[in-house]
C-alpha positions as CSV (number, residue, x, y, z in Angstrom):
1,I,-25.9,-143.9,227.8
2,P,-28.6,-146.4,226.1
3,M,-32.2,-145.6,226.8
4,Y,-33.6,-149.1,227.3
5,G,-33.0,-152.2,229.6
6,I,-31.4,-151.4,232.9
7,F,-30.4,-148.1,231.7
8,E,-33.9,-146.8,231.1
9,N,-34.1,-145.1,234.5
10,V,-30.6,-143.8,234.4
11,N,-30.5,-139.9,233.7
12,T,-26.9,-139.1,234.8
13,L,-23.5,-140.5,234.9
14,S,-23.5,-140.3,238.6
15,E,-26.8,-142.4,238.9
16,L,-25.2,-144.8,236.5
17,G,-22.0,-145.1,238.6
18,Q,-24.2,-145.8,241.8
19,M,-26.0,-148.8,240.2
20,P,-25.6,-151.9,242.2
21,Q,-25.0,-154.0,239.0
22,W,-21.4,-152.7,238.6
23,T,-19.3,-155.2,240.4
24,A,-15.7,-156.4,240.0
25,E,-17.0,-158.5,237.2
26,K,-19.1,-155.8,235.5
27,P,-16.9,-152.5,235.9
28,L,-18.6,-149.3,234.8
29,R,-15.8,-148.9,232.0
30,I,-17.6,-151.9,230.2
31,A,-21.0,-150.1,230.4
32,T,-19.8,-146.9,229.1
33,G,-18.3,-148.7,226.0
34,F,-21.7,-148.8,224.6
35,N,-21.4,-145.2,224.0
36,Y,-18.6,-145.7,221.3
């Protein structure tokens, strides 16, 4: 998980999944793509 931008306050994947940014247009799987 990147430690900058909207991710700077995210400590766990469960917190990431609860973030309101993830909508039908921005699924979590796109965000997790930054890890690869």
